[in-house]
N, C-alpha and C positions, 0 to 999 in steps of 0.2 A: 504493499498500500504504500509506505513512503518512496520507494520509486518510482509510481506511477504519479504520485504528487511531483518528482522532481522532476519528469518527465512534463509535466505539464506547466510548471511552472518556468522552464527555461522556455519552452515553444511559446508560450502566450506572453512572457516576458516579452521577446522579441517582438512579438505583435504590437504588444501595447506601446513599445517604445515609439514604434509607426505610427499608431494611434496620436501618440500623446504630441508627437511632433506635426501631425495634422491639426491635431487642436490649437494648437501654436500659433497656427499662422489662422484661425476665424476668430471672429469677436467674440467677448467671454459671454454667456450668458449669466443671469440673475442668479439660474438655479446650479452655477455650476459649482459651487463650494460645498453647499449643503448634500447634492450628488455624492462629491467626491468624499467627502466625510461617512455618510453612511454607506457607501458602498468600501471605504477602505473596513468600519468597523462587522461589515458582513463578514468581508474575506478573511477576515481575524477569529472569525467563528467557524466559517467552512471550511477554511484551507482552498488549495489549487482542485482545479477540478470544473464538473458539470453542474447546472442547474437550472431549473424553470423559472422564469420571472416572470411574476404578476403584478401589477402596479394598477391598484383601485384609488380613485378621486373622489372623496368625499369634503373637499374643503371648496371655497370660492376659485383657485386656480381654473380658471378657463380650460375647456375639452383641448382646445386650439394646442396648448402647450402642453398636453401629455405627452406625447409623441416625441416633441425635443429631450423631456425629462427622462423618458425610458432610452431614449439612445444615450444621453449622458450616463444613466447608472449602469448601460450596457458597457460603455465605454471603460465607466470606470472600476468596473467589477475586472474587467480582458485585462486591463493594465496592472491588474492584483492577482492573474492566475487564473480568475474563475469566467466562463464562459458560459454567457444567461443564453444558452438553447438547448435542444435536443429534450426529444418529449419524452426517450426510452431513457431519461435521468431520474433517480429515485429521491433527487435532493431537489429542494422547494424553495425560492425567495417569494413572500408573499409583502409587497410595500405599498401602504395606505398612506397617502397623502390628506393629511387630516388638519385642524384647527378649530380654536375656539375665538372667544372676543379679545384675547391679548395678543396670540401668538400662533405659528405656524408650529406644527409637530410633524415629521416624518416616521413613520415605524415599519420596521423590516422584523419578519416573521421567517425564522430559517427553520425550513424543517429541512433534519437529515436521518433517515431511518424514521424511527419510534419518538427520536428527539428535538424537540422545538426550543427554541431559543429567538430572543426578542430583544433587537437593541432600536435606538430611537435618535435623531436629531431634533434640536429647536431651530427652525429656521428662519422667523422674523421675533426680536426683540420686542419692536412693538406692536400696536394692536394692528390687526390686518383686516379684520373684519366686526360688525356689529348687527344685532339684530333688527336693526331698521334695516342695513343696507344687504343682507344675505337673501339669499332665495329659501322663504321658508317650504317645507315640502310638507309641513303638518299643522293642523291648524286643531287650538284645543276648545272645545265646547262644554259648558257646564249646564245642567239640568237641576236647578231643586226641586228633591221630592219633597211633594206638600205635605203637609200631617207631621212629616217625620223629625220632631222635636222637643225638645227633653222640657217640658211644662210642668210636669205630674211629681209631685212629692218631695218636700224640702227645697233645700237649695239650690237651684240648676246646677251652679258653680261648683258644687259639692257632688256633683251625681250626673257625670256627663256620659256621652254616649261614646262606647269604646267600640265597637264595632257594627255591621250591619251586613245582611244578605236577603235575596228574593228569593222566595223558595215557594213553588205551588202556588204561584200568584199572590201572594201574603211575604211582606217584609218581618224580617224577624229581625231584632236591634238588641244588642247586649248596651245595657245602661249597667253602671258601678256597681249596681243593688239587686237588679232584676234582668231577667230575658222578658222581652216582649213581641208578640204578635202585634202586627199594624194591618187590617183590611182596610180593602178600598170599597170607601163610599161615595154619596153624594159632593162632601165634603171633603174629597181627600183619604188619603190615608188618615183612620183612626186606630187606637189602642184598643182590640178588644180582646187582649188576654193577657195576664202577667202572673209571673213565675219568680218566685224569691229566691234570690242567693243569700245565705245567710254566711257572710264574708266581707270584712272592713280589709279595702284594699289600701295601697301606698298611695302619697300625694298624686300621681299622675301614673295611673293604671292604664296599661296597655289590655287588648284582648285579640283573638282570633274566630273566626266564625267558617266553618268547612261545610257545607250541604254536599250532602252524596251526590252520586251521577243520577240518580231517578228524583231526585227531589223531595224524596219524602220524609228523610231524617237528616240532620244535623249534628256535628260535635261543635261544641266552642268551648275556647279555653280565657280562663282569665288566672291574672297570678293565684297562684294555690287551689285552683277550682278547673274543676274539668264536667262540661253539659252535654247530655245528648239530647234531642229533640225528637220526635217524630208528628207525624200528621197522617190521619186516617179519615176519610169520609165518614160522618156522621151518618146511624140511619136518618134522621130528620135533614134532612137538606137545608129548611129554615133555620137551623142553627148550626153551622157551620162551624164554629168558634171551640166546638166542645171537642174535635178533632185532633186537638193539641194537647200534648204531654213532653212536659221537659222534667229532666231528674238530673239535679248536682251531687256531684260529691269532694272532697276536697282529693289535690292529686298533685305528683311533680312531674310528674310525666312530660318527654318534652311537646314544644309546640309544631307544627307544620310552618315553617317560615315563610312559603310559598306555594304556588299552584302551579304545574305544569303546562305545558304551551297548549295542550289539549284541557280544559279546565274540569270536564267530566272524569280525568284519569285521576284527579284528587292530587294530593299531596305529593312531593319527589323529594321531601328532607325536611328531618325535625331536628331542633335547636331545642336545649335545655335554657329555663327562663329563671333569671335571677329575682324573686319576688320581693326582693328587697331594694332594687338600686332600677328596675324595671327596666331590663334592657336583656340580651341572649348572651349566655356566657363565654358562647366561641366553641363548646362541646357540641358537635352532632353527630346525628344518627341517620344513615348508617355514616360511617368514617368517609370524609374525601381523601385521606394522607398525607394532611395540610392542617398545623395547629392552628386554630382560624383566632383573629382576636376580639373580644368581646364589641356588641355590634347592636347596632339599632333594626337596621332593614335588610332583606336581601332576595337574591331574582335572579334567575339565570336570562343567559343572554345565547340564545341560538346562534351557531357561526356556519356559515352558506356552504363550508366544506364536511360538513357532521361535526357532532358533539356539541358542546357548547360550557358557558363561562359563568364563573358564579361570581357575582357583584355585590358588594359589603359596604354598608355605609356603618364604620367602626364609633364607639364612643368617644373616642378620640378627633374625631372630626375628619378622618380620614376616610378616602373613598378608594376599596383596594380590589381587585380579579384575580379569581383565581382561574388559570386555565392550565390545562396538560402538568396538573399536580404542581406547577410553580406558583406562587402570588407576586403580582405586580401592585404598583400603586396606579391609579389612572389620572391624567392630567385633565386640567379643565373642569374638574371638578368643585373648585375650590369654594363655589357660589352656593353649593347644595348643601341643602337642609338634613334633618335625621330621618327625613323618610324619602321613599320613592317605591315604586311600584314597575312592574314591567310589563307592557299589552302589545299586543299583535294586531295591529291596526292593517296592516296590508299595506301602507305606504313607502315609502322612500324604500329601504332593506327589510321591512315588514314589519322587524321589529324596535320600538321604543320604549326608554325608560322617562315617564313622568315623575318629576321631582317637584318638589316641595321648596321655594325658597330659605336662606338660613336666617336664623335671627327669631326673635320675636316682634314681628309685627303686628299694628293694628289692622291692615290689611294684607295677609299674606298673598302669594302666586304662585302658581305652577307653570312648570314648563317640559316639552319634552324634548328628551336628546338619544342621539344616536349613539352607540358604543363600537364602533366596529374595529377596534383594537385594544391600544391602551389609553385613548383619549375621546370623552366627551364633548361630542359635535352639536350644537343647538338646532333642533330640527323646529322649533317654531318660536314665536314670541311670547311672553309672559301674561299668564291669563290670571286678571286680578279676582281673589276671591274675597268672599264679603266679611272675613275677618281672619282669622288664624287658624290655619290646618291644623290641626290635634290627631288626627289618625289616616290614614292611607291605604288604600289595599286593592287589589286587583277583584274587578267584578265576575260573578260566574261564567259570562260567556265571554271572558278573557281578552275581549276586542276593548274595554273602556275600565275606567278605575271608579271607587266609589272613596267618597273623602268626607271626613266628618270637620266641619267647620265652629269654631264659636265665635257669634256673631258679635256685633258691638254691645248688645242687650245682657251679655252672660249666656245668651243661650246655645245648645247644640242642637244643629241641623245636618242634615246629609245631602250632600249633592253627587250626582253623576256627572264624570268627566270623560268624553267622548274623544279620540283623536281621528280627525279627517283628515284626507287628503287635499294638500294644497294643489 
């Protein structure tokens, strides 16, 4: 193997010298420096030989400039002993040209056999795009669910809505002290059944509610508590509400932390919850072979080449991604809040991450991002909410998100947020 690489290095080095001579006689491209830097890093990882090169552009760089960038990469790789070509090669170099509101980031995924390594270069130190000039591929729209608001029992601020799900034509809503079933009527959604949860939660409790594929049952998780609910048609059709039963028990079992791409397939990963601190400890089941930090939110990002990457919002404010058994930081996520969800809208790359804004604001906002590699790229403008977003999760259809919002009156309400193609 070393002898073969040496032969490649000598042969391609001679070609590279000729290529460099030809380049020196041409005007310098503004992409020459980042292309050379990225090619050098890739060559250090791969060594002399052949590799298939793909270039994907998810930035505001004009499509007409991509062939020139690819040519620069091919020339610089060749000068370093890497021939970008040959469909028979098992090695692959996947380059993604991405950006956020502050800078561009070029990411190269180097696949050699079963091993994938990632390297990147920062291209522009100054801002290169803003949401007002970027071609937004997604538009976020919100729809308030009328009647799903906490005005019942005690002080509203002390009894927030934790989560909700649409099941069997009803809305099942978990509050801090109960699980309620809302039924549709002429005045909107009204609370028709209530099941108490005999548990006092911490200051900022969270909850998860997972319907089954058929919609006849659900499982709900709150700090130290697990509830199972079921619905069956009553004998008397005029008394539809009598068909609901909910039973709760004390439990320290792990919670599902996201829904799979097919929502009916159920949760794919569970994590243990720290009931005293209101975040996930980082211990998950089944194990994914990586020690995870404590986190607030998680989601799976499917990849075009197959497989998926696990996205995490850590309690330390860092957004990280686990892919191919390695954890990396995600650039462009500095302004993310602690909550996000993954939706499969079919727009753009097909999957977006809807993220809450950082900080405690009187009026929060949501924005959709694409995460093609290790860079969060804005796909939509900011959607202003009517208060502070306190919870966010993927709706059962997998194509939209549900958000709990604490409005200016201190009331908690539920909005459905959809990602529409622009």
